[in-house]
C-alpha positions as CSV (number, residue, x, y, z in Angstrom):
1,X,-17.5,2.0,-63.8
2,X,-15.9,2.9,-67.1
3,X,-19.2,4.2,-68.5
4,X,-19.5,6.6,-65.5
5,X,-16.0,8.0,-66.2
6,X,-16.8,8.5,-69.7
7,X,-20.0,10.3,-68.9
8,X,-18.2,12.6,-66.5
9,X,-15.4,13.3,-69.1
10,X,-17.9,14.1,-71.7
11,X,-19.9,16.5,-69.4
12,X,-16.8,18.4,-68.4
13,X,-15.6,18.7,-72.1
14,X,-19.1,19.7,-73.2
15,X,-19.2,22.4,-70.5
16,X,-22.2,20.8,-68.7
17,X,-20.6,20.2,-65.4
18,X,-18.6,23.3,-64.0
19,X,-15.0,22.5,-63.3
20,X,-13.8,23.0,-59.8
21,X,-11.0,25.4,-60.5
22,X,-13.2,27.9,-62.4
23,X,-13.6,31.2,-60.8
24,X,-10.5,31.0,-58.8
25,X,-9.0,33.9,-60.8
26,X,-12.1,36.0,-60.3
27,X,-11.3,39.6,-59.2
28,X,-11.6,40.4,-55.5
29,X,-15.0,42.1,-54.8
30,X,-14.3,43.3,-51.3
31,X,-14.7,47.1,-51.1
32,X,-13.3,49.3,-48.5
33,X,-15.6,50.4,-45.7
34,X,-15.5,54.2,-45.4
35,X,-18.0,54.6,-42.6
36,X,-18.6,51.8,-40.1
37,X,-21.4,51.8,-37.4
38,X,-20.7,49.6,-34.5
39,X,-23.6,47.2,-33.6
40,X,-25.3,47.5,-30.3
41,X,-24.9,44.4,-28.0
42,X,-28.5,43.5,-27.4
43,X,-29.5,43.5,-23.7
44,X,-31.1,40.1,-24.0
45,X,-27.8,38.7,-25.4
46,X,-25.9,40.3,-22.5
47,X,-28.3,38.9,-19.9
48,X,-28.1,35.5,-21.5
49,X,-24.3,35.7,-22.0
50,X,-24.8,35.0,-25.8
51,X,-21.7,35.7,-27.9
52,X,-20.8,34.6,-31.4
53,X,-20.4,35.7,-35.0
54,X,-23.1,36.9,-37.4
55,X,-22.5,36.3,-41.1
56,X,-24.1,38.7,-43.6
57,X,-24.2,39.2,-47.3
58,X,-24.6,42.8,-48.3
59,X,-25.5,44.1,-51.7
60,X,-23.7,47.4,-52.2
61,X,-24.7,49.9,-54.8
62,X,-22.2,51.6,-57.0
63,X,-22.3,54.8,-54.9
64,X,-21.4,52.8,-51.7
65,X,-24.7,52.5,-49.9
66,X,-26.0,49.2,-48.7
67,X,-29.0,48.1,-50.7
68,X,-29.9,44.9,-49.0
69,X,-28.6,42.4,-46.5
70,X,-29.1,38.7,-46.2
71,X,-28.4,36.9,-42.9
72,X,-26.2,33.8,-43.6
73,X,-25.6,32.7,-40.1
74,X,-25.4,33.6,-36.4
75,X,-27.6,33.6,-33.2
76,X,-31.1,34.9,-33.8
77,X,-30.7,37.3,-30.7
78,X,-27.6,39.0,-32.4
79,X,-28.7,39.2,-36.0
80,X,-31.0,42.2,-36.0
81,X,-28.4,44.4,-34.4
82,X,-25.7,43.3,-36.9
83,X,-28.2,44.0,-39.7
84,X,-29.2,47.4,-38.5
85,X,-25.4,48.4,-38.1
86,X,-24.4,47.2,-41.5
87,X,-27.3,48.9,-43.1
88,X,-25.7,52.2,-42.1
89,X,-22.3,51.3,-43.4
90,X,-20.8,53.2,-46.4
91,X,-18.4,51.6,-48.8
92,X,-16.1,53.2,-51.4
93,X,-17.6,53.9,-54.8
94,X,-17.2,51.3,-57.5
95,X,-18.2,50.9,-61.2
96,X,-20.8,48.4,-60.4
97,X,-22.9,46.7,-57.7
98,X,-21.1,44.2,-55.5
99,X,-21.9,41.6,-52.9
100,X,-19.9,41.7,-49.7
101,X,-19.5,39.0,-47.1
102,X,-19.4,40.5,-43.6
103,X,-18.8,38.9,-40.2
104,X,-19.7,40.8,-37.1
105,X,-18.4,39.4,-33.8
106,X,-20.3,39.9,-30.6
107,X,-18.2,39.2,-27.4
108,X,-19.1,39.7,-23.7
109,X,-17.6,42.9,-22.4
């Protein structure tokens, strides 16, 4: 047991294992949305009474346009509508490309 503690301590001091608190002081990367297109509730989802949240990760160019979108979670029937809507969003300009985490909520009307 003592040997394991020494190994972990050595790795942390040597910088091999990332320390848990690193990155907590990282600047916020959330950019303001200047133009937001609302997603269409898919007809199939409405018929099947499917609701929920779609989680997306969008790469946004410095000029504010969405370069790419990765689906991180959500019902497959809802994801395409969310991706299409966010693909049309515009964000405020920034000095560099950012990655934005987005949640789109679909609720029955």
